[in-house]
Backbone as JSON, one array per atom type, in Angstrom:
{
  "sequence": "MAKPEVNDLLKAGVHFGHLTRKWNPNMAPYIYMERNGIHIINLYKTAAKIEETNEALKKIASSGRKILFVATKKQAKDIVAEKAKGINMPYITERWPGGMLTNFVTIRKAVKKMGAIDRMKKDGTFETLSKKERLQVDRLRAKLEKNLGSITDMTRLPGAIFIVDTTREHIAVREAQKLKIPIFAMVDTNSDPRDVDFVIPSNDDASKSIEKILSLVTESVAEGLSERKKDKEGVSDSDATDMEAAAKQDDADVAVPEVTAENPTEETKEEAPAAKAEGEESTEKEA",
  "N": [[15.83, -24.43, -21.65], [13.08, -25.46, -23.41], [13.02, -26.22, -26.85], [10.8, -25.19, -29.33], [9.1, -27.51, -31.37], [8.32, -27.93, -34.75], [6.7, -30.0, -35.72], [5.29, -30.77, -33.42], [3.81, -28.48, -32.98], [2.27, -28.53, -35.25], [0.71, -30.83, -34.85], [-0.81, -29.96, -32.74], [-2.48, -28.22, -33.94], [-1.81, -25.57, -34.31], [-1.38, -24.18, -36.61], [-3.73, -23.5, -37.94], [-5.53, -20.85, -39.22], [-7.87, -18.06, -39.37], [-10.95, -17.72, -41.27], [-10.45, -16.72, -44.65], [-11.73, -14.38, -45.42], [-11.94, -13.03, -43.08], [-9.52, -12.05, -42.37], [-6.65, -10.14, -41.19], [-4.79, -7.89, -42.97], [-2.23, -7.19, -42.09], [-1.18, -9.42, -41.03], [-0.11, -10.87, -43.02], [2.73, -11.47, -43.45], [3.08, -13.69, -41.84], [1.58, -15.72, -42.81], [1.29, -18.75, -44.55], [-0.17, -20.08, -46.61], [-3.35, -20.45, -48.33], [-6.14, -22.49, -47.76], [-9.02, -24.19, -48.61], [-10.55, -21.95, -48.0], [-9.46, -21.08, -45.64], [-6.86, -19.54, -43.82], [-3.49, -20.61, -43.56], [-1.07, -20.78, -41.11], [2.4, -19.96, -41.03], [4.4, -22.18, -39.6], [7.11, -22.35, -39.07], [7.93, -19.77, -38.73], [6.39, -19.23, -36.53], [7.56, -20.91, -34.6], [10.08, -19.7, -34.4], [9.35, -17.21, -33.36], [8.31, -17.99, -30.92], [10.6, -18.84, -29.56], [11.95, -16.4, -29.37], [10.13, -14.96, -27.79], [10.08, -16.53, -25.44], [12.7, -16.22, -24.5], [12.73, -13.51, -23.81], [10.68, -13.4, -21.86], [11.77, -15.05, -19.94], [13.92, -13.52, -19.01], [12.55, -11.39, -17.84], [11.16, -12.69, -15.79], [13.32, -13.65, -14.27], [14.24, -11.28, -13.3], [12.56, -10.66, -11.31], [10.11, -9.44, -11.71], [6.52, -9.43, -12.14], [4.4, -11.31, -14.38], [1.54, -10.74, -16.1], [-1.12, -12.77, -17.02], [-3.61, -12.95, -19.47], [-6.8, -13.98, -20.44], [-9.96, -14.33, -21.45], [-11.72, -15.78, -22.94], [-13.79, -18.65, -23.41], [-12.59, -21.17, -24.12], [-10.0, -20.81, -23.37], [-9.63, -19.82, -20.78], [-9.56, -21.64, -18.54], [-7.23, -23.08, -19.06], [-5.25, -21.09, -19.04], [-5.51, -20.21, -16.38], [-4.71, -22.49, -14.97], [-2.03, -22.86, -15.89], [-0.83, -20.41, -15.16], [-1.14, -20.42, -12.39], [0.55, -22.51, -11.8], [3.08, -21.4, -12.02], [2.97, -19.42, -10.25], [2.0, -16.84, -11.02], [0.12, -13.82, -11.66], [-3.25, -13.64, -13.0], [-5.94, -12.98, -15.32], [-9.05, -14.15, -15.92], [-11.7, -13.78, -16.0], [-14.11, -11.23, -16.66], [-12.38, -8.43, -18.02], [-11.37, -6.01, -15.78], [-12.11, -2.67, -16.14], [-9.57, -0.22, -16.24], [-7.76, -1.71, -14.94], [-4.98, -1.66, -15.2], [-4.34, 1.07, -15.79], [-5.64, 2.38, -13.75], [-4.65, 1.4, -11.36], [-4.36, 1.8, -8.61], [-6.96, 2.04, -7.56], [-7.9, -0.53, -8.07], [-6.27, -1.98, -6.34], [-7.31, -1.08, -3.93], [-9.77, -2.35, -3.93], [-8.92, -4.98, -3.72], [-7.79, -4.89, -1.18], [-10.08, -4.53, 0.26], [-11.2, -7.04, 0.16], [-9.43, -8.36, 1.85], [-10.05, -7.05, 4.22], [-12.65, -7.92, 4.72], [-12.15, -10.64, 5.15], [-10.67, -10.45, 7.52], [-12.65, -9.53, 9.21], [-14.22, -11.79, 9.45], [-12.52, -13.46, 10.82], [-11.95, -12.19, 13.28], [-14.41, -12.11, 14.48], [-16.14, -9.99, 14.09], [-17.8, -10.1, 11.92], [-19.91, -11.75, 12.7], [-21.42, -10.12, 14.28], [-22.96, -8.63, 12.66], [-26.13, -8.02, 11.02], [-28.38, -10.49, 9.63], [-29.06, -9.84, 6.99], [-27.04, -7.99, 6.35], [-24.78, -9.6, 6.54], [-25.22, -11.32, 4.43], [-25.04, -9.55, 2.27], [-22.35, -8.76, 2.49], [-21.07, -11.21, 2.06], [-21.81, -11.7, -0.59], [-20.51, -9.56, -1.85], [-17.87, -10.2, -1.29], [-17.61, -12.63, -2.69], [-17.97, -11.72, -5.31], [-15.77, -10.0, -5.65], [-13.71, -11.84, -5.3], [-14.08, -13.48, -7.51], [-13.52, -11.77, -9.67], [-11.08, -10.5, -9.01], [-9.55, -12.15, -7.49], [-7.33, -13.59, -8.4], [-5.27, -11.83, -8.57], [-4.38, -10.96, -6.15], [-1.85, -11.04, -5.02], [-0.4, -9.33, -6.54], [1.23, -6.61, -6.12], [2.17, -4.39, -7.42], [2.42, -2.76, -10.65], [2.54, -5.03, -13.45], [5.5, -6.53, -14.96], [5.25, -7.34, -17.5], [2.75, -8.32, -19.93], [0.8, -11.06, -20.9], [-1.2, -12.08, -23.51], [-4.04, -13.86, -24.71], [-5.56, -13.82, -27.69], [-5.76, -10.89, -28.9], [-7.65, -9.29, -30.12], [-10.08, -9.74, -28.83], [-9.32, -8.99, -26.25], [-8.89, -6.22, -26.35], [-9.05, -3.93, -24.76], [-7.31, -4.43, -22.64], [-4.96, -4.47, -24.09], [-4.79, -1.78, -24.96], [-4.52, -0.42, -22.51], [-2.1, -1.45, -21.56], [-0.39, -0.52, -23.57], [-0.58, 2.22, -23.14], [0.75, 2.52, -20.73], [3.17, 1.64, -21.42], [3.87, -1.03, -21.05], [5.39, -4.09, -21.8], [3.97, -6.13, -24.32], [3.03, -9.42, -24.81], [1.77, -11.9, -26.95], [-0.59, -14.35, -28.22], [-1.33, -14.32, -31.53], [-3.81, -14.39, -33.86], [-4.88, -14.88, -37.34], [-6.79, -12.95, -37.73], [-6.2, -10.75, -36.26], [-4.37, -7.73, -35.3], [-1.0, -7.52, -35.57], [0.62, -5.37, -35.07], [0.0, -4.15, -32.72], [1.28, -5.5, -30.78], [4.2, -6.29, -28.88], [5.76, -8.62, -28.76], [5.11, -11.02, -30.89], [3.28, -14.03, -31.3], [2.45, -15.82, -33.83], [-0.39, -17.67, -34.19], [-2.97, -20.18, -33.72], [-5.56, -19.05, -31.9], [-7.92, -20.02, -30.98], [-8.42, -22.78, -30.65], [-8.33, -25.17, -28.05], [-6.25, -27.03, -27.75], [-4.15, -25.89, -29.17], [-3.78, -23.51, -27.72], [-3.06, -24.54, -25.23], [-0.64, -25.8, -25.88], [1.06, -23.66, -26.66], [1.01, -22.1, -24.31], [2.18, -23.9, -22.54], [4.84, -24.04, -23.41], [5.6, -21.38, -23.05], [5.17, -20.85, -20.27], [6.97, -22.63, -19.23], [9.45, -21.51, -19.81], [9.25, -19.22, -18.26], [9.21, -20.37, -15.74], [11.81, -21.34, -15.66], [13.22, -18.96, -15.59], [12.43, -18.01, -13.07], [13.55, -19.99, -11.5], [16.27, -19.55, -11.93], [16.52, -17.05, -10.73], [16.02, -17.71, -8.07], [18.24, -19.34, -7.53], [20.27, -17.47, -7.84], [19.72, -15.78, -5.7], [20.18, -17.49, -3.54], [22.86, -17.95, -3.98], [23.94, -15.41, -3.53], [23.36, -15.11, -0.83], [24.92, -17.16, 0.3], [27.41, -16.22, -0.41], [27.53, -13.83, 1.01], [27.55, -14.84, 3.62], [30.0, -16.18, 3.62], [31.73, -14.04, 3.23], [31.32, -12.64, 5.63], [32.29, -14.46, 7.48], [34.96, -14.56, 6.68], [35.68, -11.95, 7.21], [35.5, -11.9, 9.98], [37.55, -13.67, 10.69], [39.66, -12.19, 9.73], [39.64, -10.02, 11.48], [40.41, -11.26, 13.87], [42.96, -12.04, 13.14], [44.15, -9.59, 12.83], [44.46, -8.72, 15.41], [46.49, -10.33, 16.43], [48.54, -10.13, 14.57], [49.88, -7.25, 13.36], [50.3, -6.35, 10.68], [48.82, -7.35, 7.81], [48.57, -8.83, 4.65], [46.55, -9.07, 1.79], [45.45, -10.68, -1.13], [43.64, -9.2, -3.63], [41.66, -10.57, -4.04], [25.21, -12.58, -26.79], [23.61, -11.36, -29.69], [21.55, -13.73, -31.33], [21.1, -14.65, -34.72], [18.36, -15.4, -36.75], [17.48, -17.52, -39.41], [15.06, -17.36, -41.9], [13.09, -20.07, -42.28], [11.82, -22.42, -44.68], [8.28, -22.49, -45.37], [5.96, -24.2, -43.22], [4.65, -27.32, -44.12], [1.37, -28.26, -44.53], [0.17, -30.47, -45.49], [-2.15, -33.11, -45.75], [-3.42, -32.59, -43.42], [-6.6, -31.97, -41.99], [-8.6, -29.27, -42.69], [-10.54, -27.25, -40.67], [-13.25, -25.1, -40.36], [-13.25, -22.24, -38.3], [-14.95, -20.55, -35.68], [-15.61, -17.21, -36.22]],
  "CA": [[14.59, -23.97, -22.26], [12.69, -26.37, -24.47], [12.91, -25.62, -28.17], [9.53, -25.6, -29.96], [9.22, -28.36, -32.54], [7.28, -27.63, -35.73], [5.77, -31.13, -35.78], [4.42, -30.7, -32.25], [2.89, -27.37, -33.21], [1.36, -28.99, -36.3], [-0.23, -31.78, -34.24], [-1.7, -29.21, -31.85], [-3.36, -27.37, -34.75], [-1.42, -24.17, -34.17], [-1.28, -23.57, -37.94], [-5.03, -23.1, -38.49], [-5.92, -19.46, -39.02], [-9.3, -17.78, -39.54], [-11.44, -17.67, -42.65], [-9.7, -15.71, -45.4], [-12.47, -13.1, -45.47], [-11.86, -12.4, -41.77], [-8.12, -11.84, -42.05], [-6.07, -8.81, -41.08], [-3.67, -7.85, -43.94], [-0.94, -7.04, -41.42], [-0.7, -10.76, -40.67], [0.37, -11.5, -44.26], [4.08, -12.06, -43.36], [3.08, -14.92, -41.05], [0.67, -16.69, -43.45], [1.96, -19.59, -45.54], [-1.02, -20.34, -47.76], [-4.79, -20.51, -48.08], [-6.7, -23.77, -48.17], [-10.45, -24.34, -48.31], [-11.08, -20.73, -47.43], [-8.85, -20.81, -44.33], [-5.44, -19.23, -43.89], [-2.58, -21.51, -42.85], [0.04, -20.0, -40.52], [3.75, -20.51, -41.23], [4.83, -22.65, -38.29], [8.54, -22.1, -38.85], [7.99, -18.44, -38.16], [5.81, -19.35, -35.19], [8.59, -21.49, -33.72], [11.11, -18.68, -34.17], [8.78, -16.2, -32.48], [8.18, -18.57, -29.57], [11.93, -18.78, -28.96], [12.21, -15.0, -29.05], [9.26, -14.62, -26.67], [10.52, -17.24, -24.25], [13.93, -15.61, -24.01], [12.37, -12.24, -23.17], [9.91, -13.68, -20.64], [12.7, -15.63, -18.97], [14.67, -12.41, -18.42], [11.64, -10.63, -16.99], [10.91, -13.51, -14.61], [14.54, -13.71, -13.47], [14.44, -9.97, -12.68], [11.65, -10.56, -10.17], [8.85, -8.78, -12.07], [5.39, -10.31, -12.41], [3.87, -11.36, -15.74], [0.1, -10.9, -16.0], [-1.7, -13.55, -18.1], [-5.0, -12.53, -19.71], [-7.58, -14.76, -21.41], [-11.33, -14.42, -20.93], [-12.55, -16.62, -23.8], [-14.15, -19.9, -22.76], [-11.67, -22.28, -24.37], [-8.65, -20.48, -22.91], [-9.56, -19.35, -19.4], [-9.14, -22.7, -17.62], [-5.84, -23.41, -19.37], [-4.42, -19.99, -18.55], [-5.55, -20.22, -14.92], [-3.88, -23.62, -14.51], [-0.61, -22.62, -16.19], [-0.37, -19.27, -14.38], [-1.03, -20.87, -10.99], [1.71, -23.39, -11.7], [4.32, -20.61, -11.88], [2.68, -18.37, -9.26], [1.87, -15.55, -11.69], [-1.26, -13.33, -11.66], [-3.97, -13.87, -14.26], [-7.32, -12.51, -15.44], [-9.79, -15.06, -16.8], [-13.09, -13.32, -16.05], [-14.18, -9.94, -17.37], [-11.27, -7.51, -17.74], [-11.87, -4.84, -15.06], [-11.62, -1.43, -16.73], [-8.63, 0.48, -15.38], [-6.95, -2.7, -14.22], [-3.6, -1.19, -15.21], [-4.25, 2.53, -15.76], [-6.18, 2.85, -12.48], [-4.24, 0.27, -10.51], [-4.55, 2.15, -7.19], [-8.34, 1.7, -7.21], [-7.99, -1.99, -8.07], [-5.63, -2.42, -5.11], [-8.25, -0.81, -2.83], [-10.78, -3.41, -3.96], [-8.27, -6.18, -3.21], [-7.66, -4.7, 0.26], [-11.42, -4.71, 0.82], [-11.33, -8.49, 0.36], [-8.68, -8.69, 3.06], [-10.78, -6.52, 5.38], [-13.78, -8.83, 4.97], [-11.58, -11.86, 5.73], [-10.32, -10.16, 8.92], [-13.92, -9.45, 9.95], [-14.68, -13.15, 9.73], [-11.59, -14.07, 11.77], [-12.03, -11.59, 14.62], [-15.77, -12.21, 15.02], [-16.95, -8.81, 13.76], [-18.78, -10.52, 10.92], [-21.07, -12.36, 13.38], [-22.23, -9.08, 14.93], [-23.82, -8.01, 11.65], [-27.44, -8.63, 10.84], [-28.39, -11.54, 8.61], [-29.07, -9.18, 5.68], [-25.72, -7.41, 6.13], [-23.83, -10.7, 6.3], [-25.48, -11.81, 3.07], [-24.49, -8.55, 1.35], [-20.88, -8.84, 2.57], [-20.67, -12.46, 1.41], [-21.95, -11.51, -2.04], [-19.45, -8.66, -2.28], [-16.61, -10.97, -1.21], [-17.61, -13.6, -3.79], [-17.8, -10.98, -6.56], [-14.38, -9.55, -5.69], [-12.87, -13.03, -5.47], [-14.23, -13.96, -8.89], [-12.89, -10.84, -10.62], [-9.75, -10.03, -8.63], [-8.88, -13.1, -6.59], [-6.09, -14.11, -8.96], [-4.22, -10.8, -8.58], [-4.21, -10.47, -4.78], [-0.43, -10.93, -4.7], [0.24, -8.37, -7.45], [1.24, -5.34, -5.37], [2.57, -3.3, -8.31], [2.15, -3.06, -12.06], [3.35, -6.16, -13.94], [6.62, -6.23, -15.84], [4.82, -7.69, -18.86], [1.4, -8.88, -19.99], [0.67, -12.08, -21.96], [-2.61, -12.1, -23.9], [-4.56, -14.81, -25.7], [-6.56, -13.14, -28.51], [-5.69, -9.45, -28.69], [-8.88, -8.66, -30.62], [-11.05, -9.82, -27.73], [-8.78, -8.28, -25.08], [-8.36, -4.95, -26.87], [-8.94, -2.95, -23.67], [-6.06, -4.74, -21.95], [-3.88, -4.04, -24.99], [-4.71, -0.33, -24.93], [-4.0, 0.01, -21.2], [-0.68, -1.8, -21.51], [0.3, 0.4, -24.47], [-0.54, 3.55, -22.52], [1.73, 2.49, -19.65], [4.41, 1.12, -22.0], [4.15, -2.38, -20.52], [5.6, -5.0, -22.93], [2.84, -7.02, -24.6], [3.3, -10.7, -25.46], [0.44, -12.4, -27.27], [-0.92, -15.26, -29.31], [-2.03, -13.49, -32.5], [-4.38, -15.16, -34.97], [-4.85, -14.16, -38.62], [-7.79, -11.87, -37.76], [-5.76, -9.7, -35.33], [-3.33, -6.81, -35.79], [0.24, -7.77, -34.84], [1.31, -4.12, -34.78], [-0.31, -3.74, -31.35], [1.98, -6.4, -29.86], [5.67, -6.19, -28.89], [6.28, -9.95, -29.07], [4.0, -11.73, -31.55], [3.34, -15.48, -31.57], [1.37, -16.12, -34.79], [-0.9, -18.99, -33.83], [-4.4, -20.4, -33.58], [-5.93, -18.7, -30.53], [-9.29, -20.49, -30.74], [-8.45, -24.2, -30.27], [-7.77, -25.39, -26.72], [-4.98, -27.75, -27.88], [-3.16, -24.91, -29.6], [-3.53, -22.61, -26.6], [-2.32, -25.28, -24.19], [0.72, -26.05, -26.36], [1.82, -22.41, -26.59], [1.15, -21.72, -22.89], [3.12, -24.83, -21.9], [6.19, -23.6, -23.78], [5.84, -20.05, -22.47], [5.29, -20.93, -18.81], [8.19, -23.38, -18.92], [10.55, -20.55, -19.84], [9.08, -18.35, -17.08], [9.64, -21.17, -14.59], [13.28, -21.38, -15.68], [13.67, -17.65, -15.13], [12.21, -17.97, -11.62], [14.53, -20.89, -10.91], [17.56, -18.85, -11.97], [16.47, -15.99, -9.72], [16.14, -18.37, -6.77], [19.62, -19.77, -7.38], [21.08, -16.27, -7.65], [19.49, -15.31, -4.34], [20.88, -18.42, -2.65], [24.29, -17.73, -4.18], [24.3, -14.16, -2.85], [23.32, -15.36, 0.61], [26.1, -17.94, 0.65], [28.57, -15.35, -0.57], [27.53, -12.9, 2.14], [27.96, -15.58, 4.8], [31.44, -16.43, 3.48], [32.42, -12.77, 3.46], [31.26, -12.33, 7.06], [33.2, -15.37, 8.16], [36.31, -14.13, 6.34], [35.93, -10.7, 7.92], [35.72, -12.23, 11.39], [38.89, -14.24, 10.79], [40.59, -11.1, 9.49], [39.7, -9.24, 12.72], [41.21, -12.02, 14.81], [44.35, -12.0, 12.68], [44.65, -8.24, 13.04], [44.84, -8.58, 16.81], [47.75, -11.02, 16.66], [49.56, -9.67, 13.62], [49.47, -5.92, 12.93], [50.3, -6.16, 9.24], [48.32, -8.52, 7.07], [48.34, -8.5, 3.25], [45.59, -9.99, 1.14], [45.31, -10.5, -2.57], [42.27, -8.93, -4.04], [41.31, -11.39, -5.19], [25.24, -12.06, -28.2], [22.3, -11.7, -30.3], [21.56, -14.76, -32.38], [20.28, -14.34, -35.91], [17.57, -16.53, -37.21], [17.18, -17.52, -40.83], [13.69, -17.76, -42.14], [13.03, -21.39, -42.88], [10.66, -22.54, -45.57], [7.01, -22.6, -44.67], [5.57, -25.55, -42.81], [3.66, -27.92, -45.0], [0.25, -28.78, -43.75], [-0.5, -31.46, -46.33], [-2.67, -34.26, -45.04], [-4.21, -32.13, -42.28], [-7.95, -31.59, -42.39], [-8.9, -27.92, -42.24], [-11.88, -27.08, -40.14], [-13.54, -23.68, -40.21], [-13.42, -21.83, -36.92], [-15.87, -19.46, -35.47], [-14.92, -15.91, -36.33]],
  "C": [[14.27, -24.84, -23.46], [12.51, -25.64, -25.79], [11.62, -26.1, -28.83], [9.77, -26.39, -31.25], [8.03, -28.12, -33.48], [6.25, -28.76, -35.79], [4.8, -31.13, -34.61], [3.38, -29.59, -32.42], [1.83, -27.76, -34.25], [0.29, -29.91, -35.72], [-1.24, -31.06, -33.34], [-2.65, -28.28, -32.62], [-3.05, -25.89, -34.65], [-1.46, -23.43, -35.52], [-2.61, -23.11, -38.52], [-5.36, -21.65, -38.16], [-7.43, -19.3, -39.16], [-9.69, -17.88, -41.02], [-10.74, -16.51, -43.37], [-10.41, -14.36, -45.44], [-12.4, -12.35, -44.14], [-10.44, -11.93, -41.44], [-7.76, -10.36, -41.89], [-4.84, -8.77, -41.99], [-2.3, -7.74, -43.29], [-0.36, -8.38, -40.96], [-0.12, -11.49, -41.87], [1.77, -12.12, -44.13], [4.11, -13.4, -42.63], [2.18, -16.01, -41.66], [1.4, -17.43, -44.56], [1.12, -19.76, -46.8], [-2.49, -20.27, -47.35], [-5.31, -21.85, -48.56], [-8.15, -23.87, -47.69], [-11.03, -23.12, -47.6], [-10.51, -20.36, -46.07], [-7.36, -20.53, -44.52], [-4.63, -20.21, -43.04], [-1.37, -20.71, -42.39], [1.36, -20.72, -40.75], [4.33, -20.9, -39.88], [6.32, -22.47, -38.03], [8.74, -20.7, -38.25], [7.41, -18.42, -36.74], [6.85, -19.86, -34.2], [9.68, -20.47, -33.39], [10.61, -17.6, -33.21], [8.6, -16.71, -31.05], [9.52, -18.52, -28.85], [12.26, -17.36, -28.53], [11.4, -14.56, -27.82], [9.74, -15.25, -25.37], [11.78, -16.64, -23.64], [13.63, -14.31, -23.26], [11.61, -12.45, -21.86], [10.8, -14.26, -19.54], [13.49, -14.53, -18.26], [13.8, -11.61, -17.46], [11.39, -11.39, -15.69], [12.13, -13.54, -13.68], [14.83, -12.37, -12.79], [13.52, -9.75, -11.49], [10.34, -9.86, -10.47], [7.78, -9.81, -12.39], [4.97, -10.22, -13.87], [2.38, -11.66, -15.63], [-0.44, -11.63, -17.24], [-3.18, -13.2, -18.22], [-5.65, -13.39, -20.78], [-8.98, -14.95, -20.85], [-12.23, -15.29, -21.82], [-12.68, -18.02, -23.18], [-13.1, -20.98, -22.91], [-10.26, -22.03, -23.84], [-8.55, -20.24, -21.41], [-9.07, -20.42, -18.42], [-7.66, -23.06, -17.81], [-4.9, -22.35, -18.81], [-4.37, -19.98, -17.03], [-4.64, -21.31, -14.37], [-2.4, -23.35, -14.71], [-0.05, -21.47, -15.34], [-0.21, -19.63, -12.9], [0.22, -21.71, -10.8], [3.02, -22.64, -11.53], [4.11, -19.41, -10.96], [2.66, -16.97, -9.88], [0.4, -15.12, -11.69], [-1.93, -13.56, -13.01], [-5.38, -13.31, -14.17], [-8.04, -13.44, -16.41], [-11.28, -14.74, -16.82], [-13.1, -12.01, -16.83], [-13.0, -9.06, -17.0], [-11.82, -6.28, -17.02], [-11.28, -3.56, -15.64], [-10.72, -0.67, -15.77], [-7.76, -0.45, -14.57], [-5.49, -2.26, -14.14], [-3.51, 0.33, -15.04], [-4.8, 3.12, -14.46], [-5.89, 1.81, -11.4], [-4.47, 0.55, -9.02], [-5.96, 1.76, -6.73], [-8.53, 0.19, -7.15], [-7.38, -2.55, -6.79], [-6.54, -2.18, -3.9], [-9.31, -1.89, -2.75], [-10.2, -4.71, -3.4], [-8.13, -6.1, -1.69], [-9.0, -4.88, 0.96], [-11.69, -6.19, 1.06], [-10.64, -8.91, 1.65], [-9.4, -8.22, 4.31], [-11.96, -7.42, 5.74], [-13.28, -10.12, 5.62], [-11.21, -11.65, 7.2], [-11.57, -10.06, 9.79], [-14.4, -10.83, 10.35], [-13.79, -13.83, 10.78], [-11.75, -13.51, 13.18], [-13.44, -11.57, 15.21], [-16.66, -11.03, 14.71], [-18.08, -9.17, 12.81], [-20.06, -11.05, 11.58], [-21.95, -11.32, 14.05], [-23.16, -8.38, 13.94], [-25.16, -8.72, 11.58], [-27.37, -9.66, 9.71], [-28.33, -10.93, 7.2], [-27.69, -8.61, 5.35], [-24.68, -8.48, 5.84], [-23.98, -11.24, 4.89], [-24.88, -10.85, 2.04], [-22.96, -8.6, 1.32], [-20.38, -10.09, 1.87], [-20.76, -12.33, -0.11], [-20.85, -10.63, -2.6], [-18.11, -9.39, -2.31], [-16.51, -11.96, -2.37], [-17.38, -12.91, -5.13], [-16.35, -10.52, -6.73], [-13.43, -10.72, -5.92], [-12.9, -13.52, -6.91], [-13.45, -13.09, -9.87], [-11.44, -10.52, -10.31], [-8.96, -11.01, -7.78], [-7.53, -13.57, -7.09], [-4.96, -13.09, -8.96], [-3.96, -10.25, -7.17], [-2.74, -10.27, -4.41], [0.3, -9.93, -5.6], [0.18, -6.98, -6.83], [1.68, -4.15, -6.22], [2.28, -3.71, -9.75], [3.06, -4.17, -12.56], [4.48, -5.71, -14.85], [6.3, -6.54, -17.28], [3.41, -8.27, -18.78], [1.34, -9.87, -21.15], [-0.82, -12.26, -22.24], [-2.92, -13.2, -24.91], [-5.73, -14.12, -26.4], [-6.6, -11.64, -28.22], [-6.93, -8.7, -29.19], [-9.93, -8.64, -29.52], [-10.6, -8.99, -26.53], [-8.2, -6.93, -25.48], [-8.22, -3.88, -25.79], [-7.64, -3.16, -22.9], [-4.86, -4.27, -22.78], [-3.69, -2.53, -24.92], [-4.12, 0.17, -23.61], [-2.51, -0.28, -21.09], [0.15, -0.86, -22.4], [0.46, 1.78, -23.83], [0.54, 3.62, -21.44], [3.07, 1.93, -20.11], [4.85, -0.2, -21.34], [4.31, -3.32, -21.71], [4.43, -5.98, -23.09], [3.32, -8.25, -25.37], [1.93, -11.3, -25.77], [0.44, -13.48, -28.34], [-1.78, -14.46, -30.28], [-2.5, -14.35, -33.67], [-4.45, -14.29, -36.22], [-5.88, -13.05, -38.72], [-7.4, -10.7, -36.87], [-4.63, -8.86, -35.94], [-2.05, -7.0, -34.97], [0.99, -6.5, -34.46], [1.06, -3.63, -33.35], [0.53, -4.51, -30.32], [3.5, -6.26, -30.01], [6.31, -7.52, -29.27], [5.12, -10.8, -29.57], [4.29, -13.23, -31.65], [2.19, -15.78, -32.52], [0.86, -17.54, -34.57], [-2.42, -19.0, -33.74], [-4.79, -20.12, -32.12], [-7.35, -19.13, -30.17], [-9.36, -21.94, -30.25], [-7.73, -24.4, -28.94], [-6.42, -26.11, -26.8], [-3.85, -26.8, -28.27], [-2.77, -23.99, -28.45], [-2.7, -23.3, -25.53], [-0.87, -25.52, -24.6], [1.58, -24.8, -26.22], [2.06, -22.01, -25.13], [2.13, -22.63, -22.16], [4.56, -24.4, -22.17], [6.55, -22.28, -23.1], [6.07, -20.14, -20.96], [6.53, -21.73, -18.38], [9.39, -22.44, -18.88], [10.48, -19.6, -18.65], [9.56, -19.08, -15.83], [11.17, -21.25, -14.51], [13.86, -20.05, -15.19], [13.54, -17.51, -13.62], [13.23, -18.85, -10.89], [15.91, -20.24, -10.86], [17.62, -17.76, -10.91], [16.66, -16.58, -8.32], [17.57, -18.79, -6.5], [20.54, -18.57, -7.14], [20.95, -15.75, -6.23], [20.25, -16.18, -3.34], [22.39, -18.21, -2.74], [24.76, -16.47, -3.46], [24.33, -14.36, -1.36], [24.55, -16.12, 1.07], [27.35, -17.09, 0.59], [28.69, -14.38, 0.6], [28.02, -13.58, 3.41], [29.45, -15.84, 4.77], [32.24, -15.17, 3.76], [32.44, -12.39, 4.93], [32.22, -13.19, 7.86], [34.65, -14.96, 7.91], [36.67, -12.85, 7.09], [36.22, -10.95, 9.39], [37.12, -12.79, 11.6], [39.95, -13.14, 10.62], [40.76, -10.25, 10.75], [40.57, -9.93, 13.75], [42.68, -11.95, 14.44], [44.96, -10.63, 12.94], [45.11, -8.01, 14.48], [46.22, -9.18, 17.06], [48.86, -10.47, 15.79], [49.13, -8.32, 13.07], [49.37, -5.77, 11.42], [49.89, -7.45, 8.53], [48.06, -8.08, 5.63], [47.4, -9.52, 2.65], [45.49, -9.66, -0.33], [43.85, -10.27, -2.91], [42.01, -9.71, -5.32], [40.67, -10.54, -6.39], [23.94, -12.37, -28.94], [22.46, -12.75, -31.4], [20.67, -14.34, -33.56], [19.58, -15.6, -36.36], [17.33, -16.42, -38.7], [15.75, -17.97, -41.0], [13.67, -19.08, -42.9], [11.83, -21.45, -43.82], [9.39, -22.79, -44.77], [6.7, -24.05, -44.34], [4.49, -26.08, -43.73], [2.56, -28.53, -44.15], [-0.52, -29.82, -44.55], [-0.97, -32.63, -45.45], [-3.51, -33.88, -43.84], [-5.58, -31.7, -42.77], [-8.23, -30.2, -41.84], [-10.35, -27.86, -41.79], [-12.12, -25.6, -39.92], [-13.78, -23.38, -38.74], [-14.42, -20.72, -36.86], [-15.09, -18.15, -35.47], [-14.94, -15.24, -34.96]]
}
């Protein structure tokens, strides 16, 4: 698992927070200083939080549970879609469908409707419809694909949810809290970290910052998936060996009645001094 480097985070602009007048006081522990009316995030704390987050996500991925990635803001949606596809995880980059988690059964029905339309097109039923009906079905299929196409493989509630900008995705946060689903998120200085289980204090507005954080996070998830795959292969090999040994044992039992066989930490992190952002040009972000 790659260790986040403070210099790399600095170059990606992860340290730029929001305007000081837009800040949330609960983010004070993660703020290093104020410059030109903008809060600067302590990147040493960010790096420590990324390590903590990656370790937790790796365990969830290795257990076989899905991690739902959520980001509907313009500068994040394409990045999240690309990174989530790379590790075969579900994602929401269009409008968050109300009840996505709390009313998951209904969402699954909508996904099944997509499958039904696809079967209609394969078996020829679609061609028996009138031109107007075919147009309506196509529009419905396109709408469902746009909103739910990325979660077609998510047959049960996710084991965790990763959010970019909890203020914008507040509905997703509330639904996850209600179902006690662990929340991982990039939290900027204008958001409330108390709503999140695993906070990554970072700039959630710049595409470079988002891509940097998502790259580190998805890399750890990929490692967890790789470990799960190896464990599965190991179990299969072990089962095959046991079956072969059992067969040999049966043969031996026929020839020889009596056969004997031998049967056969949490790490603590010290808070490092705040990252210096001297020489960097601060640019005001849109609130």
